[in-house]
Residue, then its C-alpha position, 0 to 999 in steps of 0.5 A: m755350434l751345433p749341440q750334437e758336435i759339442i756332445r760328440r767332443k765330450r763323449d770322446g773325452y776332449p775338454l769343452s772350451e768356454a765358448e762351447i759350454f756357453a753355447f750349449v747352455q744357451g741352447l738349454t735356455d732357449g730350447t734349441v737343445s732337445e731333451g735327448q740332446a740334454a740327456a746325452f750331454a749329461m751322460a757324456v759328462y757323467f762318464r767322461g767328467m770335466g776339468l776344473g776350468e769346464r766346471v767354472a765355465l758351466t756354473r757361470a753359464m747356467t748362473r747367467s742363463g737367467r736373472v741374478l738377484d741383487w739384495k743391495a737395493l733393499g738395505l738388509p741389516g744382515p748378511v744373505l746366507d744359504k745352506h744347501s744339502t746334496g741330498g739324503v733320505g729324510d733330510k728336512v734340515s732346511l725347513i728348521l735351519a732357514p728360520a733359525v738363521a733368520a732368528c739370529g739376524g741372517f736373511v735366507p732366500m733359500v732356493s730349493g729343488r725337488g726330489l732327485g732319484h731316491t732323495g727327497g726335495t725340500l721344494d716337494k716338502c714345501e708344496s705339501i703345505p696347502g696354499y704355500v706358493a713354492k715358486p713365487d715371483v722375485a718381487t714376492l721373494q725379496r718381500v718375504v725375505k726382507e719382512v720375515g728373514c727367510a723364504v724357502v722356495g723353488a727357483t723362479d723361471d727366470v733364475a738359472p733356467a738352464d739348470r732347471r732343464l738339466y736338473a729334470v733330465r738328470d733326475v730320470t737319466a741316472t746321471v744325478e751323481s755326476l760331480d761336475l753336474i752337481t757342482a754346477s747345478i748347486l752353485s748356479k742357483k746359489l750365485a744367482a740368489g746373490l748370496d754373501g755366504l753358503v754352507m754345504d751339507v755334503k752327505w756320504g753313506s748308503g743313502a747319499f749320492m756320494a756313498t763313500l767319504d772320499d767321493a764326498e770330500s771330492l764333491a765338497e772340495s769341488i763345490v768350495t773351489v768353484a764357489t771361491g773362484a766366483e768370490l762366494v764365501a763357502r764352507a762344507l760339512l761332510t755329514d752321515m747318511n748311513e741311516v735316515l736323518g730323523r724318524t721320517a721320510g716322505n713330504a708331509l711326514e717330514v714337515r710334521e717332524a720339522l714342526a715338532f722340532l720347531r716347537g721344541e718337542p723331543v726329536d731325533q738327536r742325529l737330526y738335532g745334531v746335524t741342523a745345529e752344526l750346519t746353522a752354527e757354521l752358517l752363522a759363522v760364515g755370515g759374521l753373526v757369531t765369532d765362532v762355531a761354538e757361539g753359533r750352536r748356542s745361538f741355534d739352541a736359543a732360537i729353538r728354545s725361545g720359540a723364535a725360529a718357530e715364529r719365523f717359520a709361521r710367519m714365512v708360511r703365512a706370507l707365502g700363502g700357507p695356513a696361519d695356524l700350521l705350527e699349532a695344527p698340522d694335522r688339519y692341513l697336511a695330508s695323511a695316507p689311508v693305509q698305515r702299517a707297521v713293518p715287523a723285524p724278520r727276527p729280534g735283534v739290533v739294527a746292524a746296517i741299513d740300505t738307506r738308498a733302498l728306503g728312499i726308493a720305497v718312498v718313491s715307489l709309494g708315489g712320494g717321488r718321481t720316476r719321470v719328470s712329469d710325475p706328480v708327488d703324493p704328499a701323504v705317503g712315506l715312512d714314519a718311526v724309522a729305526g736307526l742304527g743300534a735300535a732294538v727291534d722285534a715283533e713289538r718294535p717295528l722297523a718303520i710305519v709305512h704310510a701308503r695309498t693302498g694295501a697292495d702299495a703297503d705290501r710292496a713297501t713292507a717287503a722293501v723296507q725289510a730287505a733294507f735292514t740288516i738285523a744282528d745280535t750286537a749294535p754296530e759302531r756309529g761314525p761321527l755325524v760330521a766327518m769333516r769340514i772343508 
């Protein structure tokens, strides 16, 4: 089957057969489909959409495009679990959740991705840690998961390789938001990881790919339905992304914030709440607790006791990172030479935030990509970002910009100021978790 004919059929609104989908995915895998054809396919799917049958077929084809992990031979004394986020600004939950679940008896082979569009990627955060091997071979991944309980890594070249090509193309062709492609991309990697259970963090709001709650609900239902059809136990939580999650956005800055969380230091309560809810749900899915309420207590205990921090430190060491990262992060994590407070244009309180614009500001600083081949600067980003309802004035800035040059800081300052709406009264905040599916 010619790739261009498959693209044409989807462009014209026809449903693709399972054979056509498998043929196109095979072409992505073996290189007979060009970058241009992959981009055209992604755009055709973005505009024309896929039915449930097509979505399932695409997910299965991408799962089978490479190796599917099998954990049974390792005799793990607990379930193999994972959590995945649809992407947000300042979302460093994975760095905390994975070791917390491991401390509670789960095993977490967290196969993560790089940043997409305006959102940060967990893999990019991990690569900001010197020496950390973010893409180990399968044998190393399985060893670390068995010995430590968790490994936050990127997909190896032989795990869902078709998705890796399509994922990179989507990032630079404005097709990230496709419900069909998001579903297949996420689940192909999770099914290839050989999981027993999955919890999805489906974000909605100004900083999410799904800006409305209705769109987020549709995506959550798509993921849970397709996962269930593939015999993977899955749940989804719809969480708020109308402001930065935590106080930082940018790779090394977010690692620092996650480390402070694990050390038991005072942290942003929204970050704590979202992480606790997702962890609790995942522990319940894996049968490690009787219900979500017990899961929350287990998460709290893992943080307070230092058990989650200990697992994180062991994971970093096992994957080649520094043994004392937890105790001395500034010794290893990059810092930007220019750090500048962003003054509020007038005194007042934060009434609304264009969180997507803040994510784009981080990308423009060098903290993300505009092309597949772009390097990422781990040092740049935003710190001390004000949340909704925060009082701001000349002494209480909107954020602190971390940049390489003064000119970069000037541009980011203007972008941050434009992203905030300042008023005299605080807005009503919605719930952290709007829905469970």
